[in-house]
Structures are given as structure tokens and as C-alpha cells.
C-alpha positions in Angstrom: 47.1 24.8 18.5 43.9 24.8 15.8 40.7 25.3 17.3 39.9 21.7 16.4 42.6 20.3 18.3 41.6 17.7 21.0 41.2 19.1 24.6 43.6 17.3 27.2 46.1 18.7 29.9 49.0 20.6 29.2 51.8 18.7 27.0 49.6 15.2 27.2 47.6 16.0 23.9 50.7 16.8 22.0 50.5 15.3 18.2 53.1 12.4 18.5 52.6 11.1 15.1 51.2 12.0 11.6 50.7 10.9 7.9 49.5 12.2 4.5 46.1 9.9 2.5 48.0 8.6 -0.9 46.3 11.3 -2.8 47.5 13.8 0.0 43.7 15.0 0.7 43.7 13.6 4.0 45.8 14.1 7.0 45.9 11.1 9.8 47.0 13.1 13.4 47.2 11.0 16.8 47.0 12.9 19.4 48.4 11.6 22.8 46.8 12.0 25.9 43.2 12.5 24.0 43.3 8.9 22.4 42.3 10.0 19.6 43.0 10.4 16.0 42.2 13.4 14.3 41.3 13.1 10.3 42.0 16.9 8.7 40.9 17.6 5.0 44.8 18.6 4.1 43.7 21.4 1.4 41.9 23.6 3.8 43.1 22.3 7.0 39.8 21.8 8.9 39.3 18.6 10.8 36.8 15.9 9.1 36.4 13.7 12.3 38.0 11.9 14.9 38.2 8.2 15.9 38.9 6.9 19.3 42.2 4.7 18.8 42.9 3.8 22.3 42.8 4.4 25.8 45.3 7.6 26.2 48.7 7.3 24.3 48.4 7.0 20.1 51.9 7.3 19.5 52.6 6.8 15.7 50.6 6.8 11.9 50.8 4.7 9.5 48.6 4.2 6.4 48.7 1.3 4.0 49.8 2.2 0.1 46.2 1.6 -1.4 44.6 3.8 1.7 42.7 1.2 2.6 43.7 1.3 6.2 45.5 3.4 8.9 47.7 1.7 11.4 48.2 3.4 14.8 50.0 2.0 17.7 49.1 3.2 21.0 51.4 2.6 23.9 49.8 2.6 27.1 47.7 -0.5 25.9 50.3 -2.3 23.7 47.4 -2.4 20.6 47.8 -1.5 17.4 44.6 0.0 15.8 43.1 -0.9 12.8 40.9 2.3 10.8 39.3 1.8 7.9 39.3 5.0 6.0 35.7 3.7 4.3 34.4 4.9 7.7 36.8 6.0 9.6 36.3 3.5 12.7 38.5 1.2 14.4 38.2 -2.3 12.4 40.3 -4.1 15.2 42.8 -3.9 17.7 45.6 -5.8 17.9 47.0 -6.3 20.8 51.3 -6.6 20.5 53.1 -5.3 23.8 53.4 -2.3 25.7 55.6 0.2 25.0 55.0 0.7 21.2 55.9 3.4 19.5 57.1 3.3 15.2 54.8 1.7 12.8 55.5 1.3 9.1 54.0 -0.5 6.0 55.5 -1.1 3.1 54.9 -0.4 -0.8 53.4 -4.0 -1.2 51.4 -3.3 1.9 51.4 -6.7 3.1 53.0 -6.5 6.1 53.1 -3.9 9.3 56.2 -3.2 11.0 55.6 -2.1 14.7 58.4 -0.8 17.1 58.7 -2.3 20.6 60.8 0.0 22.6 60.3 -1.3 25.8 62.0 -4.9 24.2 64.2 -3.8 21.7 62.4 -5.9 19.1 60.0 -5.5 15.9 56.7 -7.4 15.3 55.6 -8.3 12.2 51.5 -7.8 11.5 49.9 -9.7 8.5 48.0 -6.9 7.3 45.3 -9.3 5.3 45.0 -11.2 9.0 45.3 -8.2 10.8 47.7 -10.9 13.2 51.0 -11.1 14.8 53.5 -13.1 13.2 56.5 -12.6 14.5 58.4 -10.7 16.9 62.1 -10.5 16.4 64.4 -11.3 18.7 65.2 -8.7 21.4 69.1 -7.5 21.4 71.2 -7.0 23.9 72.5 -3.7 23.8 76.2 -2.6 25.0 77.9 0.5 26.2 80.0 0.2 23.0 77.7 -0.7 20.4 75.1 1.0 18.7 72.1 -0.9 18.2 69.3 0.3 20.0 
């Protein structure tokens, strides 16, 4: 691991999600176990800062097309941390549900889609208000079909 990588025990400090800033100049990397998102200058691969993104398990990272916000899923607390990129600080934590994993922001930047793997559903966040607007219905999985 690079010298700037957060410390932790064993694999608990592993990288779990990373995304490049829209202009490609910065890289946001979630470190599970350390509870931080590292902000890296991608041209010279040096640490700019770290952002405290939850108790211990930041998972995946998504960035708005404008680059104004970074959304980070936090597996243990069940929150999505919203990081303002101008200051690289958490603007607001959005409570969703424990077991969060993937996160995506479409090109229009109006919604944020969050995978809730514990409940096999998707939560939708309104990016303007940073609030959950809907949670998709849970789908029942059967042995003979692939739905999860």
C-alpha cells in the first residue's frame, strides 16, 4: 500500500470503492476499516486529504457529473455520506439502511441510486434535498431464477 494509505488491521483497511473526479485530477478512494475517504491528486498520486466518512465501513463512491458532491455508502451505519468537494468535508449524512453497497449518480445528477444488499432493493435519493424519496420493493429470490 502507498505510504499515505490509512492504517488499520489486516484487510479491514482495504480499498472498497474509488472514483475519479469528472476532470480526472482527483481520485476519491473509500477505505473500509479506517472509516475514511482518501482524496488523491491523480497526476502525482499523492494524498490531498482524508475525509471521515462514517464509523468504519465506507464502501462505494459516486460523484455528481458537476463534481460538486461525492456520495459514499457506509455499510455499518446504513448512511450515505455526502461530501462537498469544495471543502472535502461531509455536508450531511443521509440515513438509508444497514447493508448499503453500490451507489450511482446518473448524468442528469438529479437522483442518487443506492443498493441495499441486505434487503435486495434500491433506495433513491433526491440530490437537491439529500433525502430518500423512495425505496424499491424487495424482490423475492428463488433458487431457479437470477434476480439478485
